[in-house]
C-alpha positions as CSV (number, residue, x, y, z in Angstrom):
1,Q,-14.4,6.7,7.1
2,V,-16.5,4.6,5.1
3,H,-14.8,3.3,1.7
4,F,-15.2,0.7,-0.7
5,V,-13.8,-2.4,-0.4
6,E,-12.7,-4.4,-3.5
7,S,-11.7,-8.2,-4.5
8,G,-11.5,-10.4,-6.6
9,G,-8.2,-9.7,-8.7
10,G,-5.6,-12.1,-9.5
11,L,-3.2,-13.0,-12.1
12,V,-4.5,-14.7,-15.3
13,Q,-2.9,-15.4,-18.3
14,P,-3.7,-13.2,-21.5
15,G,-7.4,-14.0,-23.0
16,G,-8.8,-15.2,-19.6
17,S,-11.0,-13.8,-17.3
18,L,-12.0,-12.5,-13.6
19,R,-14.8,-11.1,-12.5
20,L,-14.5,-8.2,-9.5
21,S,-16.3,-7.1,-6.9
22,C,-17.1,-4.1,-4.4
23,A,-18.9,-3.0,-1.7
24,P,-19.1,0.1,0.5
25,S,-17.3,-1.1,4.4
26,A,-20.7,0.2,5.8
27,D,-24.3,1.0,4.5
28,I,-24.6,3.9,1.6
29,S,-28.2,4.1,0.9
30,G,-29.6,5.8,-2.1
31,L,-26.1,5.1,-4.4
32,E,-27.3,5.9,-7.7
33,V,-23.4,5.9,-9.5
34,V,-20.9,3.6,-9.1
35,G,-17.7,3.6,-11.1
36,W,-14.8,1.2,-11.8
37,Y,-11.5,3.1,-11.8
38,R,-8.0,1.6,-12.7
39,Q,-4.7,2.8,-11.8
40,V,-0.8,1.7,-13.0
41,P,1.9,3.4,-11.3
42,G,3.1,6.2,-11.6
43,G,-0.6,7.2,-13.7
44,Q,-3.8,8.3,-13.0
45,R,-6.5,6.6,-12.0
46,D,-9.2,6.6,-14.9
47,L,-12.8,5.4,-15.4
48,V,-13.4,2.3,-17.2
49,A,-16.7,1.9,-16.3
50,Q,-19.6,3.3,-14.6
51,W,-23.3,2.0,-13.0
52,S,-25.9,4.7,-13.0
53,K,-29.3,4.1,-12.0
54,S,-31.9,6.7,-12.5
55,G,-35.8,6.1,-11.6
56,G,-36.4,2.3,-12.6
57,S,-33.4,2.5,-15.3
58,V,-29.9,1.2,-15.1
59,T,-27.0,2.4,-17.7
60,T,-23.9,1.2,-18.0
61,T,-21.1,2.8,-20.1
62,Y,-17.3,1.6,-21.0
63,S,-14.4,3.4,-21.9
64,H,-13.3,2.5,-25.4
65,A,-10.5,0.5,-23.8
66,V,-12.6,-2.0,-22.2
67,K,-16.0,-1.5,-24.4
68,G,-16.8,-4.9,-25.7
69,R,-14.7,-7.4,-23.2
70,F,-15.8,-5.3,-19.7
71,I,-19.3,-6.1,-18.4
72,I,-21.2,-4.5,-15.1
73,P,-23.5,-7.4,-14.8
74,S,-27.0,-7.0,-13.8
75,D,-27.2,-9.7,-11.3
76,A,-25.5,-7.5,-8.4
77,A,-26.6,-8.1,-5.3
78,A,-27.7,-5.3,-3.0
79,N,-24.7,-2.4,-2.2
80,T,-22.6,-4.9,-4.3
81,W,-21.0,-4.0,-7.3
82,Y,-19.1,-6.5,-10.3
83,L,-16.9,-6.2,-13.1
84,Q,-16.8,-9.0,-15.7
85,M,-13.7,-8.8,-17.3
86,N,-13.1,-10.9,-20.5
87,K,-10.5,-11.3,-23.1
88,L,-8.1,-10.0,-20.6
89,R,-4.9,-8.4,-22.1
90,P,-1.4,-7.2,-20.9
91,E,-2.5,-3.7,-21.0
92,D,-5.2,-4.3,-18.7
93,T,-2.6,-4.6,-16.2
94,A,-3.4,-2.2,-13.3
95,V,-5.2,-1.9,-9.4
96,Y,-8.7,-1.2,-9.6
97,Y,-11.0,0.7,-7.6
98,C,-14.5,1.4,-7.8
99,N,-16.1,4.6,-6.2
100,N,-18.8,7.3,-6.8
101,P,-17.8,9.5,-9.7
102,N,-20.2,12.3,-8.5
103,S,-19.3,12.5,-4.9
104,P,-16.3,10.3,-4.4
105,I,-15.7,8.7,-1.0
106,S,-12.2,7.5,0.7
107,W,-10.6,5.7,-1.6
108,G,-10.1,1.6,-0.8
109,Q,-7.0,-0.2,-1.1
110,G,-8.3,-1.8,-4.6
111,T,-7.5,-4.9,-6.1
112,Q,-4.7,-6.0,-8.1
113,V,-4.9,-7.6,-11.6
114,T,-1.9,-8.7,-13.5
115,V,-2.6,-10.5,-16.9
116,S,0.2,-12.1,-17.9
117,L,1.8,-15.3,-19.5
């Protein structure tokens, strides 16, 4: 089954930065919406950032928890999406995933982000 493959997580100190990336395991043409999610143990998977393309315009939106700190860069390669995470906080610790919010495919394994001293 086609799924997204996430990478780039790791251990970082509070205030630090990480850049996550995700790409589908096989070619998915015409993908117009990609969301970044995160999930803590025992919690639900929350959408924290979304990239959407309509016509020639790209729109990015962010949850209140990450707005102003996380960015989906505009320099993405074809079929690869990034999440630039700055000013990381301990509460950002989670497994991060990406998927199509409108038509989800199989979930990947995600990438663990741990923010700690």
